[in-house]
C-alpha positions in Angstrom: -7.6 -13.2 7.1 -5.2 -10.2 6.8 -6.8 -8.8 3.7 -10.3 -8.8 5.2 -8.9 -7.1 8.4 -7.1 -4.5 6.3 -10.2 -3.8 4.2 -12.3 -3.3 7.3 -9.6 -1.0 8.8 -9.5 1.1 5.6 -13.3 1.3 5.5 -13.6 2.2 9.1 -10.8 4.8 9.3 -10.7 6.3 5.8 -14.3 5.7 4.7 -13.4 4.2 1.4 -13.7 0.7 -0.1 -11.8 -1.4 -2.6 -12.3 -0.7 -6.3 -11.6 -2.9 -9.3 -10.0 -0.4 -11.7 -8.7 -2.9 -14.2 -11.4 -4.9 -15.9 -8.8 -7.3 -17.3 -7.4 -7.9 -13.7 -10.3 -8.5 -11.3 -7.9 -9.5 -8.5 -6.4 -6.0 -8.3 -8.1 -3.9 -5.7 -7.3 -0.2 -5.3 -8.0 2.0 -2.3 -8.0 5.7 -3.0 -8.7 9.1 -1.4 -12.2 10.4 -1.7 -10.9 14.0 -2.2 -8.3 13.6 -4.9 -8.7 10.0 -6.2 -5.0 9.2 -5.5 -4.2 5.6 -4.7 -2.9 4.9 -1.3 -3.1 1.1 -1.2 -3.3 -1.6 -3.8 -3.9 -5.3 -3.1 -3.3 -8.0 -5.7 -2.2 -11.6 -6.2 1.0 -12.3 -7.9 3.1 -15.5 -8.4 5.7 -15.9 -5.7 8.5 -15.9 -8.3 7.6 -12.3 -9.2 8.8 -11.3 -5.7 12.0 -13.4 -6.0 10.5 -16.3 -4.0 10.5 -19.9 -4.9 7.3 -21.3 -6.6 4.6 -20.3 -8.9 1.7 -20.3 -6.4 0.0 -16.9 -5.9 0.6 -14.7 -2.9 -1.5 -11.7 -1.9 0.4 -8.5 -1.6 -0.2 -5.0 -0.5 1.5 -2.0 -2.1 1.7 1.2 -0.1 3.5 4.5 -0.6 6.3 4.9 1.8 9.2 7.2 2.8 12.4 6.0 1.0 14.4 5.8 4.2 11.8 3.5 5.7 11.7 1.5 2.6 15.4 0.7 2.8 15.0 -0.4 6.4 11.9 -2.6 5.7 13.6 -4.3 2.8 15.9 -6.0 5.3 13.0 -7.7 7.0 11.0 -10.8 6.0 7.8 -10.2 4.1 8.8 -6.9 2.5 9.9 -6.6 -1.2 10.7 -3.9 -3.7 7.4 -2.5 -5.0 5.8 -4.8 -7.5 4.8 -2.8 -10.6 5.2 0.5 -8.8 8.0 3.1 -8.4 10.5 1.3 -6.1 11.8 4.6 -4.7 8.4 5.6 -3.3 6.4 2.4 -2.8 6.9 -0.9 -1.0 5.3 -4.4 -1.3 4.2 -6.3 1.8 3.2 -9.9 1.7 -0.3 -10.6 3.2 0.6 -14.2 4.1 0.9 -13.7 7.9 4.6 -12.9 7.8 4.0 -9.3 8.8 2.0 -8.3 11.9 -1.4 -6.7 11.0 -0.7 -3.6 13.2 2.5 -2.9 11.2 0.5 -3.2 8.0 -2.1 -0.7 9.3 0.8 1.7 10.2 2.1 1.4 6.6 -1.4 2.2 5.3 -1.6 5.3 7.6 1.8 6.5 6.2 0.7 5.9 2.6 -2.6 7.7 3.2 -0.8 10.7 4.6 1.8 10.8 1.8 -0.8 10.7 -0.9 -3.2 13.2 0.7 -3.7 16.7 -0.7 -1.0 19.1 0.7 -2.3 22.4 1.8 -0.3 25.5 1.1 0.9 27.3 4.1 0.0 31.0 4.4 2.9 33.4 4.2 3.9 35.0 7.5 5.1 38.1 5.7 3.1 41.3 6.2 2.4 43.5 3.2 
C-alpha cells in the first residue's frame, strides 16, 4: 500500500512517474526530475539480510537523498538503514513495510527532490 501511495504522491506533486532504467532489474523503479534527469527516489525489493535484518524474504525499500545530519538521526529509528547501493553519506534507505509513517516518507521525498534539483546561481549584488 505504501508504494502505491508514494507513487501517486510523486506523480501528483512532481509530475513524474516511475521508470525502469535497468532492463536486468525490472523491480527497480526510479523517479527523476523532468528538468535535469537526476534521480530523487528509487524503489526496489531486496532480501532483508541485505539491510542487516533476519531472513531472505524480500522487502520493498525507498532510497532518497538526504542531509547527512538528518541521516544520522534517522538511522537511530526503526525502519531506516544506511543507503542500499548508494552513497551512504548522502542517501538513506527507508523500508516500505509499514514501519515508517507515509507522511514522513513523503517529507523525505520532498527533501530529496529539493536536494537534487537544479541550483540557480545568485546574481551578484556588486555594482560595476
